[in-house]
C-alpha positions in Angstrom: 102.5 117.6 99.5 100.2 117.7 96.4 98.2 114.5 96.0 99.2 114.1 92.4 102.9 114.3 93.3 102.4 111.6 95.9 100.6 109.3 93.4 103.4 109.8 90.8 106.0 109.1 93.4 104.4 105.8 94.4 103.9 104.8 90.8 107.5 105.6 90.1 108.7 103.5 93.0 106.5 100.6 91.7 108.0 101.0 88.2 111.5 100.9 89.6 110.8 97.8 91.7 109.3 96.0 88.8 112.2 96.9 86.4 114.8 95.8 89.0 113.1 92.7 90.4 111.8 91.1 87.2 115.1 90.2 85.7 116.7 89.3 89.0 114.1 86.7 90.1 113.5 85.1 86.7 113.0 81.6 85.6 113.9 80.9 81.9 110.9 82.1 79.9 109.0 83.3 82.9 108.9 86.5 84.9 107.0 85.8 88.1 108.1 89.0 89.8 106.3 90.9 87.0 103.1 89.1 88.2 103.9 90.0 91.8 104.2 93.7 90.9 101.0 93.6 88.8 99.0 92.1 91.6 100.4 94.6 94.2 99.7 97.4 91.7 96.2 96.2 91.1 95.5 96.2 94.9 97.3 99.5 95.6 97.0 101.7 92.5 93.7 100.8 90.8 93.2 100.2 87.0 94.5 103.4 85.5 97.8 103.7 87.4 98.4 99.9 87.4 98.2 100.0 83.6 100.4 103.1 83.4 103.0 101.3 85.6 102.9 98.2 83.4 103.3 100.1 80.2 106.2 102.2 81.4 107.9 99.1 83.0 107.4 97.1 79.8 108.9 99.8 77.6 111.9 100.2 80.0 112.4 96.4 80.0 112.2 96.3 76.2 114.6 99.2 75.6 117.1 98.8 78.4 117.1 95.0 78.9 116.4 94.0 75.3 113.3 92.0 76.2 110.9 91.2 73.4 107.4 92.8 73.1 106.2 90.0 75.5 107.1 92.5 78.3 104.0 94.5 77.2 101.5 91.9 76.0 101.4 90.0 79.3 102.1 92.7 81.8 99.6 95.3 80.7 96.7 92.9 80.5 97.7 91.3 83.8 97.9 94.6 85.5 94.5 95.7 84.1 92.9 92.4 85.0 94.3 92.4 88.5 93.1 96.0 89.1 89.7 95.5 87.6 89.0 92.3 89.5 90.3 93.8 92.7 88.1 96.9 92.2 84.9 94.8 91.9 85.9 91.8 94.1 87.4 93.8 96.9 90.0 91.2 97.9 93.4 90.0 96.9 92.2 86.7 95.6 90.3 88.5 92.9 93.4 90.5 92.0 95.3 87.2 91.7 92.7 85.7 89.5 92.7 88.9 87.3 96.5 88.6 86.9 96.2 84.9 86.0 93.4 85.5 83.5 94.9 88.8 82.1 98.6 87.6 81.7 98.3 83.8 81.8 95.4 83.4 79.3 94.6 86.6 77.4 98.2 88.0 77.4 99.7 84.7 76.3 97.2 84.3 73.4 97.8 87.9 72.3 101.5 87.3 72.4 101.3 84.9 69.4 100.2 87.4 66.8 102.5 90.1 68.3 105.5 87.8 68.0 104.5 86.7 64.4 104.4 90.3 63.5 107.7 91.1 65.4 109.7 88.2 63.9 107.9 88.2 60.5 107.6 84.4 60.7 105.1 81.8 62.0 107.8 79.0 61.9 107.8 77.0 65.0 105.0 79.0 66.7 101.4 78.2 67.5 98.7 80.0 69.4 99.3 78.4 72.8 103.1 78.6 72.7 103.4 81.1 75.5 100.4 79.9 77.6 102.2 77.3 79.8 105.0 79.7 80.7 102.7 82.7 81.3 100.3 80.7 83.5 103.3 79.2 85.4 104.7 82.6 86.0 101.4 84.0 87.2 100.8 81.1 89.5 104.2 81.5 91.1 103.8 85.3 91.2 100.4 85.0 92.8 101.7 82.9 95.6 104.5 85.3 96.3 102.2 88.3 96.0 99.8 86.7 98.5 102.4 86.5 101.2 103.7 90.1 100.5 100.1 91.5 100.5 99.2 89.8 103.8 102.1 91.8 105.4 101.5 95.0 103.4 97.8 95.3 104.3 98.8 95.5 108.0 100.9 98.6 107.4 99.2 102.0 107.9 101.2 103.7 105.1 100.1 101.0 102.5 96.5 101.4 103.5 96.8 105.2 103.4 98.4 105.0 99.9 95.7 102.6 98.8 93.0 105.1 99.9 94.7 107.8 97.8 94.3 105.8 94.6 91.1 104.0 95.2 88.8 106.8 96.5 
């Protein structure tokens, strides 16, 4: 099978899992499963494909599920942070840190101007309005991702797929 087709298949499966799991395992105002998927994507797919996964997932969640643009601001920066930190740190702890920094800090702060633009109002909003929820979701998601990745990294197929993306 063509390498590009294999990569697209894996990314498509990651998108499907993210779209299905994020609303199912949700805490009001938080999406920890999105963080789980971002961290796994960062470890498995690398920066380019992790960001593609996050963008497509965010768009699907916004269109199909009616979720606000926050589906993009947090997820894309978290996936990018997770993948970049994993690429240079070479372990899942760096990927977790990248997700916390990307989604929890940068994504939450970027969400404020996006939501002011989206709603057309600043009433009742301030710069750090999303930060506690985003950081909470990334911490919960990081713990879950840790336990999943400990198991996944012992599976040959996961390691083989990781080699396809990260060579």
